[in-house]
C-alpha positions as CSV (number, residue, x, y, z in Angstrom):
1,X,0.4,-10.3,-26.7
2,X,2.4,-12.7,-24.5
3,X,1.3,-15.6,-22.4
4,X,2.5,-15.9,-18.9
5,X,2.2,-18.7,-16.5
6,X,2.1,-17.6,-12.9
7,X,3.1,-20.1,-10.2
8,X,2.6,-19.8,-6.5
9,X,3.4,-22.1,-3.7
10,X,0.7,-23.7,-1.6
11,X,1.6,-24.6,2.0
12,X,-0.1,-28.0,2.5
13,X,1.8,-29.3,5.5
14,X,4.4,-27.9,7.8
15,X,7.3,-28.5,5.3
16,X,5.4,-29.8,2.3
17,X,4.9,-27.5,-0.7
18,X,2.9,-28.1,-3.8
19,X,2.8,-25.9,-6.9
20,X,-0.4,-24.1,-8.0
21,X,-0.3,-22.9,-11.6
22,X,-2.2,-19.8,-12.7
23,X,-2.3,-19.0,-16.4
24,X,-2.6,-15.4,-17.4
25,X,-2.2,-13.3,-20.6
26,X,-0.5,-9.9,-20.8
27,X,-1.0,-7.5,-23.7
28,X,-1.1,-3.9,-24.6
29,X,-3.6,-1.8,-26.6
30,X,-2.4,0.7,-29.3
31,X,-2.9,3.6,-26.9
32,X,-0.5,2.0,-24.3
33,X,-3.0,0.6,-21.9
34,X,-1.6,-2.7,-20.5
35,X,-4.0,-5.5,-19.8
36,X,-3.7,-8.7,-17.8
37,X,-6.2,-11.5,-18.2
38,X,-6.6,-14.4,-15.7
39,X,-9.3,-17.0,-16.1
40,X,-10.9,-18.7,-13.1
41,X,-14.2,-20.4,-14.0
42,X,-14.7,-21.9,-10.5
43,X,-17.2,-19.2,-9.6
44,X,-19.3,-17.1,-12.0
45,X,-17.7,-13.8,-10.9
46,X,-15.3,-11.3,-12.6
47,X,-13.0,-8.9,-10.9
48,X,-11.8,-5.7,-12.8
49,X,-8.9,-4.0,-11.3
50,X,-7.2,-0.9,-12.7
51,X,-4.0,0.7,-11.5
52,X,-2.9,4.2,-12.4
53,X,0.8,4.8,-11.9
54,X,0.3,7.8,-9.7
55,X,0.2,8.2,-5.9
56,X,1.1,10.8,-3.4
57,X,4.8,10.4,-4.3
58,X,4.0,12.1,-7.7
59,X,2.7,15.3,-6.0
60,X,4.7,18.5,-5.3
61,X,5.1,20.5,-2.2
62,X,2.1,22.8,-1.7
63,X,-0.1,20.4,-3.7
64,X,0.0,17.4,-1.5
65,X,-3.0,15.0,-1.3
66,X,-4.2,15.4,-5.0
67,X,-3.9,11.7,-5.7
68,X,-6.1,10.9,-2.8
69,X,-8.5,13.6,-3.8
70,X,-8.8,12.0,-7.2
71,X,-9.7,8.7,-5.6
72,X,-12.8,10.6,-4.5
73,X,-13.3,12.7,-7.6
74,X,-13.4,9.7,-9.9
75,X,-16.6,8.6,-8.3
76,X,-18.3,11.9,-8.9
77,X,-19.4,11.1,-12.4
78,X,-18.1,11.4,-16.0
79,X,-19.5,12.6,-19.3
80,X,-21.9,9.6,-19.6
81,X,-22.2,8.6,-16.0
82,X,-24.1,10.9,-13.6
83,X,-22.6,11.8,-10.2
84,X,-22.2,8.9,-7.9
85,X,-24.0,6.5,-10.3
86,X,-20.9,4.4,-10.6
87,X,-21.7,2.9,-7.2
88,X,-25.4,2.5,-8.0
89,X,-24.8,0.8,-11.4
90,X,-22.4,-1.8,-9.9
91,X,-24.4,-2.4,-6.8
92,X,-27.6,-2.9,-8.7
93,X,-25.8,-5.4,-10.9
94,X,-25.0,-7.4,-7.7
95,X,-21.4,-6.2,-7.5
96,X,-19.0,-4.4,-5.1
97,X,-16.5,-1.7,-5.8
98,X,-14.0,0.7,-4.2
99,X,-10.7,2.5,-4.7
100,X,-7.5,3.2,-2.8
101,X,-4.5,5.5,-2.9
102,X,-0.9,4.8,-1.7
103,X,2.4,6.6,-2.1
104,X,3.0,4.8,-5.4
105,X,-0.3,4.2,-7.2
106,X,-4.1,4.7,-7.3
107,X,-6.4,1.8,-8.0
108,X,-10.1,1.2,-8.7
109,X,-11.8,-2.2,-8.6
110,X,-15.1,-3.9,-9.1
111,X,-16.3,-7.5,-8.6
112,X,-19.6,-8.5,-10.1
113,X,-21.4,-11.4,-11.7
114,X,-19.7,-12.7,-14.8
115,X,-22.6,-11.8,-17.1
116,X,-22.2,-8.1,-16.2
117,X,-18.5,-7.6,-16.3
118,X,-18.8,-5.4,-19.5
119,X,-20.5,-2.8,-17.2
120,X,-17.3,-2.4,-15.2
121,X,-15.2,-1.9,-18.4
122,X,-17.6,0.8,-19.6
123,X,-17.6,2.7,-16.3
124,X,-13.8,2.6,-16.0
125,X,-13.3,3.7,-19.6
126,X,-15.8,6.5,-19.2
127,X,-14.0,8.1,-16.3
128,X,-10.6,7.5,-17.9
129,X,-11.6,9.1,-21.2
130,X,-14.4,11.4,-20.3
131,X,-13.9,12.7,-16.8
132,X,-13.0,16.3,-17.5
133,X,-16.2,17.3,-19.3
134,X,-18.2,16.6,-16.2
135,X,-15.8,18.3,-13.7
136,X,-17.3,21.3,-12.0
137,X,-16.3,23.7,-9.2
138,X,-19.3,22.4,-7.2
139,X,-18.0,18.8,-7.4
140,X,-14.5,19.9,-6.5
141,X,-15.6,21.9,-3.5
142,X,-17.8,19.1,-2.3
143,X,-15.0,16.6,-2.3
144,X,-12.5,19.0,-0.8
145,X,-14.9,19.2,2.2
146,X,-15.2,15.4,2.3
147,X,-11.4,15.0,2.3
148,X,-10.9,17.8,4.9
149,X,-13.4,16.0,7.1
150,X,-11.7,12.7,6.5
151,X,-8.4,14.2,7.5
152,X,-9.8,15.8,10.7
153,X,-11.5,12.6,11.6
154,X,-8.7,10.1,10.9
155,X,-5.6,12.3,11.6
156,X,-6.0,15.6,13.5
157,X,-8.8,14.5,15.9
158,X,-7.9,10.8,16.2
159,X,-5.8,9.7,19.2
160,X,-2.3,9.1,17.9
161,X,-3.6,10.1,14.5
162,X,-0.7,12.4,13.6
163,X,2.0,9.9,14.4
164,X,2.7,8.8,10.8
165,X,2.8,12.3,9.5
166,X,5.1,13.5,12.3
167,X,7.5,10.6,11.7
168,X,7.8,10.7,7.9
169,X,8.2,14.5,7.8
170,X,11.4,14.0,9.9
171,X,12.5,10.7,8.5
172,X,12.5,11.9,4.9
173,X,14.0,15.2,3.7
174,X,11.5,17.8,2.6
175,X,12.1,17.2,-1.1
176,X,11.6,13.4,-0.9
177,X,8.4,12.0,-2.4
178,X,7.6,10.2,0.9
179,X,7.9,13.2,3.1
180,X,4.1,13.8,3.4
181,X,1.1,11.6,4.2
182,X,-1.0,10.3,1.4
183,X,-4.0,12.4,2.5
184,X,-2.0,15.6,2.2
185,X,-1.6,18.6,4.5
186,X,-4.8,20.4,5.5
187,X,-3.6,23.8,4.1
188,X,-2.9,22.1,0.7
189,X,-6.4,20.5,0.6
190,X,-8.1,23.8,1.3
191,X,-6.1,25.4,-1.5
192,X,-6.9,23.1,-4.4
193,X,-8.1,24.9,-7.5
194,X,-10.1,23.8,-10.5
195,X,-6.9,24.1,-12.6
196,X,-4.9,22.0,-10.1
197,X,-7.4,19.1,-10.5
198,X,-7.6,19.5,-14.3
199,X,-3.8,19.6,-14.7
200,X,-3.3,16.6,-12.4
201,X,-5.8,14.5,-14.4
202,X,-4.2,15.5,-17.8
203,X,-0.8,14.5,-16.5
204,X,-1.5,11.1,-15.0
205,X,-4.9,9.6,-15.8
206,X,-4.0,8.3,-19.3
207,X,-4.3,4.8,-20.8
208,X,-0.5,4.7,-21.3
209,X,-0.1,5.3,-17.5
210,X,-2.4,2.5,-16.4
211,X,-2.8,-1.3,-16.4
212,X,-6.1,-3.2,-16.1
213,X,-6.6,-6.7,-14.8
214,X,-9.6,-8.8,-15.6
215,X,-9.8,-12.0,-13.5
216,X,-12.5,-14.6,-13.2
217,X,-15.1,-16.3,-15.4
218,X,-14.8,-14.9,-18.9
219,X,-13.3,-15.7,-22.3
220,X,-10.1,-14.0,-23.3
221,X,-11.1,-13.2,-26.9
222,X,-14.3,-11.5,-25.6
223,X,-12.3,-9.6,-23.0
224,X,-9.8,-8.2,-25.5
225,X,-12.7,-7.3,-27.9
226,X,-14.4,-5.3,-25.1
227,X,-11.1,-3.7,-24.0
228,X,-10.5,-2.5,-27.5
229,X,-14.1,-1.3,-27.8
230,X,-14.1,0.8,-24.6
231,X,-10.5,1.8,-24.1
232,X,-8.8,2.0,-27.4
233,X,-10.5,5.2,-28.5
234,X,-9.0,7.0,-25.5
235,X,-6.0,9.0,-26.6
236,X,-2.7,8.6,-24.7
237,X,-0.9,11.5,-23.0
238,X,2.7,12.6,-23.3
239,X,4.2,11.1,-20.2
240,X,7.2,12.9,-18.7
241,X,7.0,12.6,-14.9
242,X,9.8,10.4,-13.7
243,X,10.7,11.1,-10.1
244,X,14.3,12.0,-9.3
245,X,15.2,11.5,-5.6
246,X,18.3,10.9,-3.5
247,X,18.5,8.0,-1.1
248,X,17.5,9.4,2.3
249,X,20.0,9.1,5.2
250,X,19.8,10.4,8.7
251,X,23.0,11.9,10.2
252,X,21.9,11.7,13.8
253,X,18.9,10.5,15.9
254,X,15.9,12.7,15.9
255,X,13.5,12.9,18.9
256,X,10.0,14.2,18.5
257,X,7.8,14.8,21.6
258,X,4.1,15.3,20.9
259,X,1.2,15.9,23.3
260,X,-2.1,14.4,22.3
261,X,-5.6,13.6,23.7
262,X,-4.5,10.1,24.7
263,X,-4.6,8.1,27.9
264,X,-1.4,6.1,27.5
265,X,2.1,7.0,26.3
266,X,3.4,5.5,23.1
267,X,6.8,5.3,21.5
268,X,7.6,5.0,17.8
269,X,11.0,4.2,16.3
270,X,11.7,4.4,12.6
271,X,14.8,3.6,10.6
272,X,15.4,3.9,6.9
273,X,15.4,0.5,5.2
274,X,15.2,-1.2,1.8
275,X,13.0,-0.6,-1.2
276,X,10.2,-2.9,-2.1
277,X,11.6,-6.2,-3.5
278,X,15.1,-5.0,-2.5
279,X,17.7,-7.5,-1.4
280,X,17.0,-7.0,2.3
281,X,13.2,-6.4,2.1
282,X,12.1,-10.0,2.9
283,X,14.7,-10.4,5.6
284,X,13.5,-7.3,7.4
285,X,9.9,-8.5,7.1
286,X,10.8,-11.8,8.7
287,X,12.8,-10.0,11.4
288,X,9.7,-7.9,12.2
289,X,7.6,-11.0,12.5
290,X,10.1,-12.6,14.8
291,X,10.1,-9.4,17.0
292,X,6.3,-8.9,17.2
293,X,4.3,-11.2,14.9
294,X,2.8,-13.5,17.6
295,X,2.3,-13.8,21.3
296,X,5.5,-15.8,21.5
297,X,7.5,-13.3,19.5
298,X,10.5,-11.7,21.2
299,X,9.2,-8.2,21.9
300,X,5.6,-9.2,22.6
301,X,6.7,-11.9,25.1
302,X,9.1,-9.6,27.0
303,X,7.1,-6.4,27.0
304,X,3.6,-7.6,27.2
305,X,3.7,-10.9,29.0
306,X,6.9,-11.3,31.0
307,X,7.6,-7.7,32.2
308,X,4.0,-6.5,31.6
309,X,5.1,-2.9,30.9
310,X,3.5,-2.5,27.5
311,X,-0.1,-2.8,26.3
312,X,1.1,-3.8,22.8
313,X,4.0,-3.8,20.5
314,X,4.2,-3.9,16.7
315,X,7.1,-4.1,14.2
316,X,6.9,-3.9,10.5
317,X,8.8,-3.3,7.3
318,X,7.2,-0.7,5.1
319,X,8.7,-0.6,1.6
320,X,7.9,1.3,-1.6
321,X,9.2,2.3,-4.9
322,X,11.1,5.3,-3.7
323,X,12.0,4.4,-0.1
324,X,11.4,2.1,2.8
325,X,11.5,2.2,6.6
326,X,11.4,-0.2,9.5
327,X,9.1,0.7,12.4
328,X,8.6,-0.5,16.0
329,X,5.6,0.9,18.0
330,X,4.7,0.2,21.6
331,X,2.1,1.5,23.9
332,X,3.1,1.7,27.6
333,X,1.0,0.5,30.5
334,X,-0.1,3.2,33.0
335,X,2.8,4.6,35.0
336,X,5.5,3.0,32.9
337,X,8.3,5.2,31.6
338,X,8.9,4.9,27.9
339,X,12.6,4.6,28.5
340,X,12.0,1.1,30.0
341,X,10.3,0.0,26.8
342,X,12.9,1.6,24.5
343,X,15.7,-0.2,26.4
344,X,14.0,-3.6,25.9
345,X,13.4,-2.9,22.2
346,X,17.1,-2.2,21.6
347,X,18.1,-5.1,23.8
348,X,16.2,-7.4,21.5
349,X,17.6,-5.7,18.4
350,X,21.1,-6.3,19.7
351,X,20.3,-9.9,20.5
352,X,19.3,-10.4,16.9
353,X,22.6,-9.0,15.8
354,X,24.7,-10.8,18.4
355,X,23.1,-14.2,18.7
356,X,20.9,-14.3,15.6
357,X,17.7,-16.3,15.5
358,X,16.9,-20.0,16.1
359,X,16.1,-22.4,13.4
360,X,12.7,-22.9,14.9
361,X,11.9,-19.1,15.0
362,X,13.0,-18.7,11.4
363,X,11.0,-21.7,10.1
364,X,7.9,-20.7,12.0
365,X,8.0,-17.1,10.8
366,X,8.7,-17.9,7.1
367,X,6.0,-20.6,7.1
368,X,3.5,-18.2,8.7
369,X,4.2,-15.4,6.1
370,X,3.9,-17.9,3.2
371,X,0.7,-19.4,4.6
372,X,-0.9,-16.0,5.1
373,X,0.1,-15.2,1.5
374,X,-1.5,-18.3,0.1
375,X,-4.6,-17.8,2.2
376,X,-5.0,-14.3,0.8
377,X,-4.9,-15.3,-2.8
378,X,-7.9,-17.6,-2.4
379,X,-9.8,-14.3,-2.9
380,X,-10.4,-13.4,-6.6
381,X,-10.1,-9.6,-5.8
382,X,-6.7,-10.2,-4.1
383,X,-5.4,-12.2,-7.0
384,X,-6.4,-9.4,-9.4
385,X,-4.7,-6.8,-7.3
386,X,-1.5,-8.9,-6.9
387,X,-1.3,-9.2,-10.7
388,X,-1.4,-5.5,-11.0
389,X,1.0,-5.1,-8.1
390,X,3.6,-7.3,-9.6
391,X,3.2,-5.8,-13.0
392,X,3.8,-2.3,-11.6
393,X,6.8,-3.0,-9.4
394,X,8.4,-5.9,-11.3
395,X,7.0,-5.4,-14.8
396,X,5.9,-9.0,-14.6
397,X,2.5,-10.2,-13.3
398,X,3.9,-13.7,-13.3
399,X,5.7,-13.1,-9.9
400,X,3.8,-15.1,-7.3
401,X,6.6,-17.8,-7.1
402,X,9.3,-15.1,-7.2
403,X,7.6,-13.3,-4.3
404,X,7.4,-16.5,-2.1
405,X,10.9,-17.6,-3.0
406,X,12.3,-14.4,-1.4
407,X,11.3,-15.8,2.0
408,X,12.8,-19.2,1.2
409,X,16.1,-17.4,0.7
410,X,16.0,-15.7,4.1
411,X,18.4,-17.5,6.4
412,X,20.1,-16.7,9.7
413,X,22.9,-14.8,8.1
414,X,20.8,-12.6,5.7
415,X,18.4,-11.7,8.6
416,X,21.3,-10.8,11.0
417,X,23.0,-8.8,8.3
418,X,19.8,-6.9,7.4
419,X,19.1,-6.0,11.0
420,X,22.7,-4.9,11.5
421,X,22.8,-2.9,8.2
422,X,19.7,-0.8,9.0
423,X,18.8,-0.9,12.7
424,X,22.1,0.2,14.0
425,X,21.9,3.5,12.1
426,X,20.4,6.8,13.2
427,X,16.6,6.7,13.7
428,X,13.6,8.9,14.4
429,X,12.0,8.5,17.8
430,X,8.5,9.8,18.4
431,X,6.9,9.9,21.8
432,X,3.2,10.7,22.2
433,X,2.2,11.6,25.7
434,X,-1.1,12.7,27.2
435,X,-2.0,16.4,27.3
436,X,-2.3,18.0,30.6
437,X,-5.8,19.1,31.2
438,X,-6.6,22.0,33.6
439,X,-9.4,21.2,36.1
């Protein structure tokens, strides 16, 4: 067991920073389950947050979407918890709960009154250790239908809903772990078998492939005692699922044109970029904010206010464990040709490379990013998730200060170099235009 002191920076005034210390404890059970304990007795609540080191990147072609399916399946009951009673037990105890799936991980989380936090540990341990005995074909088919409907509602039948899938399937090669959407392809979802689900669980849902955070009003000794009581009897699995991938690179620009049930044309541009916490990751995030993060940002001001040729514009840096990409998205006003918008986008990218950014732009963007970060960690749930996030990507939950300091190190040169390094290379361009309807 090792103590860790987590420090974060609190933005008090425009240029004045104070240190805020958080004390946490990191340890590991005999079966390999990592735990992180953070005490905050200001409110009588406890947040329990568990991360499994499996997301859609760990799937294989033909079996995409299994990690997301499991986000649903794990609420369908376990050996000692009847179907969908996980929700009822937590809610009747005055708590909230949910789960989420990304490319890199799956997590489940509860927040409830401090005197009931043992309930969350029992529920999480039961589905980690005793999920398979309760698995049935009926439950699987039911959740397959739920996920299919979710895909149809959020992707296939949603205006612009297929944009992400269309982009990443061209941006990343077919064998790359980010070359499919987290929800999976519809054909794959329809084809899941009982053995697929069973094998996936036996490969990834193990104590030695997970970490759990307990944050809030509790005593460390009691928390460790309960963790050992509920989780230590669960046997670890033999883990052998490291992902081997090559750094993706486009040889030439790719244009995708897609007709959809939309009213307005929209353009998407995507470039390969840095990994999460890579050298250029923070610089690209600041660049995205300078381009579109406010009404006075460069692209927003030119496209939406000055020229009034776009309804909106968004730029962001998306980074993960196995890849990253920088995206710019803009919706055209009626009658505007997307080429006009594309020209302005590249004009502003070239301006960043040629002339750089002003000191005022840089300071405003960095302070805004840091202030938003500090505001977010006033929420106990968010603190718990950050502790797991840092532990997963950096192997150190004590990384709040490290994370914020990345933005302090962004200067005019690092930003210009990052933009030049990535946004001058080949890119994927997606144009979504309205379908032609016969009268």
